[in-house]
C-alpha positions in Angstrom: -2.4 -18.0 11.9 1.0 -18.9 10.7 1.4 -21.8 13.0 4.6 -20.6 14.7 3.1 -21.2 18.1 2.9 -17.6 19.2 -0.6 -16.4 19.3 0.2 -12.8 19.9 2.7 -12.6 17.0 0.2 -14.3 14.7 -2.5 -11.9 15.7 -0.2 -8.9 15.2 0.8 -9.9 11.7 -2.9 -10.6 10.8 -3.8 -7.2 12.2 -0.9 -5.6 10.3 -2.0 -7.2 7.0 -5.6 -6.2 7.6 -4.6 -2.6 8.3 -2.5 -2.5 5.1 -5.5 -3.8 3.0 -7.9 -1.2 4.6 -5.4 1.6 4.0 -4.9 0.6 0.3 -8.7 0.3 -0.1 -9.1 3.8 1.2 -6.3 5.2 -1.0 -8.0 3.6 -4.0 -11.5 4.9 -3.0 -10.1 8.4 -2.6 -8.4 8.1 -6.0 -11.7 7.0 -7.6 -13.5 10.0 -6.1 -10.9 12.4 -7.4 -11.2 10.9 -10.9 -15.0 11.1 -10.8 -14.8 14.8 -9.8 -12.1 15.5 -12.4 -13.0 14.1 -15.9 -9.8 13.2 -17.8 -7.8 12.9 -14.6 -6.3 9.4 -14.1 -4.8 7.7 -11.0 -3.7 4.1 -11.1 -5.0 1.8 -8.5 -2.8 -0.1 -6.1 -3.2 -3.8 -5.5 -4.4 -4.6 -2.0 -2.8 -8.0 -1.9 -0.5 -8.1 1.1 1.6 -10.9 -0.3 2.4 -8.7 -3.3 3.5 -5.9 -1.0 5.5 -8.2 1.2 7.8 -8.9 -1.8 8.7 -5.2 -1.6 9.2 -5.1 2.1 5.9 -3.4 2.7 3.9 -4.8 5.6 1.7 -1.9 6.9 0.5 1.6 6.0 3.7 3.2 7.2 6.0 1.1 5.1 3.7 1.5 2.1 4.0 5.3 2.4 7.8 5.1 2.7 7.9 2.8 -0.4 5.6 5.0 -2.5 7.5 8.1 -1.5 10.8 6.5 -2.4 9.4 5.4 -5.8 8.0 8.9 -6.5 11.4 10.4 -5.7 13.1 7.9 -7.9 10.8 8.8 -10.8 11.4 12.6 -10.3 15.2 12.1 -10.3 14.9 10.1 -13.6 13.1 13.0 -15.2 16.0 15.4 -14.3 18.9 13.1 -15.3 
């Protein structure tokens, strides 16, 4: 708990962080499986540290997807400029 005195808020943020970690762990496991099935194929792993992601405004699976999509779009644009 963060100690702000609101049990429900603290519980929600703990749940949200846990959901983010579980989601990233699943993405990494899926990526590992794809690499095992496709020799020579490489996918970078994501850190599952919620404090790292909070620095980028990412707090849950939804905001992680939004962030990753925006980064992918940014990289695609850089290739065409």
